[in-house]
C-alpha positions in Angstrom: -52.4 136.6 59.4 -48.8 136.5 60.7 -48.0 138.4 63.9 -45.0 140.5 63.9 -42.3 139.8 66.5 -41.3 142.7 68.6 -37.7 143.6 68.2 -35.5 142.0 70.9 -34.5 144.3 73.6 -30.9 144.9 73.9 -29.5 144.0 77.4 -28.0 146.9 79.2 -24.2 147.1 79.0 -22.7 145.6 82.1 -20.4 147.9 84.0 -17.3 146.5 85.5 -18.1 146.4 89.2 -14.9 144.5 90.0 -12.2 147.1 90.6 -8.9 147.3 92.3 -8.5 149.4 95.4 -6.5 152.3 94.1 -5.9 153.7 97.6 -4.4 150.4 98.8 -2.2 150.3 95.7 -1.1 153.9 96.4 -0.3 153.0 100.0 1.7 150.0 98.8 3.8 152.4 96.8 4.6 154.4 99.9 5.0 151.9 102.8 8.2 150.3 101.7 9.4 149.3 105.2 6.6 146.7 105.3 8.1 144.4 102.7 5.4 142.0 101.4 2.8 143.1 104.0 0.5 145.3 101.9 -2.8 147.0 102.9 -4.8 143.9 102.1 -3.1 142.1 105.0 -3.6 144.9 107.5 -5.5 143.8 110.5 -4.6 140.1 109.8 -0.9 139.8 110.1 -0.8 139.6 113.9 -3.3 136.7 113.9 -1.5 134.9 111.1 1.8 135.3 112.8 0.3 133.9 116.1 -1.0 130.8 114.2 2.3 130.4 112.5 4.2 130.6 115.8 2.0 128.0 117.3 2.7 125.8 114.3 6.4 126.5 114.6 6.2 125.3 118.2 4.3 122.1 117.1 6.9 121.3 114.4 9.8 121.8 116.9 8.2 119.5 119.5 7.6 116.9 116.7 11.3 117.2 115.7 12.4 116.5 119.3 9.9 113.6 119.7 10.9 112.0 116.4 14.6 112.3 117.1 14.3 110.8 120.6 12.3 107.9 119.1 14.9 107.5 116.4 17.7 107.0 118.9 15.7 105.0 121.5 13.8 102.6 119.2 14.5 98.9 120.0 13.3 95.6 118.7 13.3 93.5 115.5 11.3 96.0 113.5 13.0 99.0 114.9 15.9 99.7 112.5 13.7 100.5 109.5 11.1 102.4 111.7 13.9 104.3 113.5 15.3 105.3 110.2 11.9 106.6 109.1 11.6 108.5 112.4 14.7 110.4 111.4 13.3 111.1 107.9 10.1 112.5 109.6 12.2 114.5 112.1 14.1 116.2 109.2 10.9 116.8 107.3 9.4 118.5 110.4 12.5 120.6 110.8 12.1 121.7 107.2 8.5 122.7 107.9 9.7 124.7 111.0 12.3 126.5 108.9 9.7 127.4 106.2 7.2 128.6 108.8 9.9 130.7 110.6 10.9 132.3 107.2 7.2 133.2 106.5 6.8 134.7 110.0 9.8 137.0 109.3 8.4 137.9 105.8 5.2 139.0 107.6 7.2 141.3 109.9 7.1 139.0 112.9 9.6 137.1 115.0 9.7 133.4 115.1 9.2 132.2 118.7 11.8 129.6 119.6 11.5 130.1 123.3 12.0 126.6 124.9 10.1 127.6 128.0 6.8 127.9 126.1 7.2 125.4 123.2 5.0 122.7 124.8 2.4 125.3 125.9 2.1 126.6 122.3 2.4 123.2 120.6 -0.7 121.4 119.4 1.1 118.1 119.7 2.6 116.5 122.8 6.1 115.2 123.5 6.5 111.5 124.2 9.4 109.7 125.8 8.0 106.2 125.6 10.4 103.3 125.0 7.8 101.0 123.5 8.0 101.0 119.7 4.3 100.6 119.4 3.7 103.6 121.8 6.2 105.6 119.8 4.4 105.0 116.5 1.0 105.7 118.2 2.2 109.0 119.7 3.6 110.1 116.4 0.5 109.1 114.6 -1.6 111.1 117.0 0.7 114.2 116.5 0.5 113.9 112.8 -3.3 113.6 112.9 -3.4 116.7 115.1 -1.2 118.5 112.6 -3.4 117.5 109.7 -6.5 118.8 111.5 -4.7 122.0 112.6 -3.4 122.8 109.2 -6.8 122.1 107.5 -8.4 124.6 109.9 -5.6 127.1 109.2 -6.2 126.8 105.5 -9.9 127.6 106.0 -9.2 130.4 108.5 -6.6 132.1 106.3 -8.6 131.5 103.1 -7.9 134.2 100.5 -6.6 136.7 103.1 -3.0 135.5 102.6 -2.5 133.2 99.6 1.2 132.8 100.2 0.8 131.5 103.7 -2.2 129.4 102.6 0.0 127.7 99.9 2.7 127.1 102.5 0.3 125.5 104.9 -1.3 123.4 102.2 2.2 122.1 101.2 3.0 121.2 104.8 -0.4 119.6 105.2 0.3 117.3 102.3 3.5 116.1 104.0 1.7 115.6 107.3 -1.0 113.5 105.6 1.7 111.3 104.1 3.4 110.9 107.5 0.1 109.9 109.1 -0.6 107.4 106.3 2.8 105.8 106.8 2.5 105.7 110.6 -1.0 104.2 110.3 0.5 101.4 108.2 3.2 100.8 110.8 0.6 100.6 113.6 -0.8 97.4 112.0 2.6 95.8 111.5 4.3 96.3 114.9 3.4 94.2 117.8 2.9 95.6 121.3 
């Protein structure tokens, strides 16, 4: 004798539990003075601006270090490396400009105060005259930048996707710089 199958139970209809925050959207309609800073960034902008200003200081110190190294590099291998120091200096200046622009977009003020640049910078300034020491100090600074930007990407996460994309873009450049400098370290004699 064949057993009858019980009719399959229909799964309950799923309700959409993912909803937009209508109150935040309404507030975005009304707080026009805040530009791109909408309610989802509230409570985070000050910390993000502080991180960005420290990165700005780091980029500016790197610009100065690379430029000094460009102009003071000496030795047989120095012309090509000095030229690359200037390429890196200009790249770091571009990073600084993009960071300053984002700080302003977030309602902050970029901090260019020369009295506190080194205090806020993650990287050091180096005035060595040895080509090998120049490359080493720049490699250390690039590795610090890579680590700092990786941490910033994790810290910012999904809180501020625009800043996260900016930092990821700069991070890719810094990784490329570190790779080049690492290659130079093996080619240049002390």
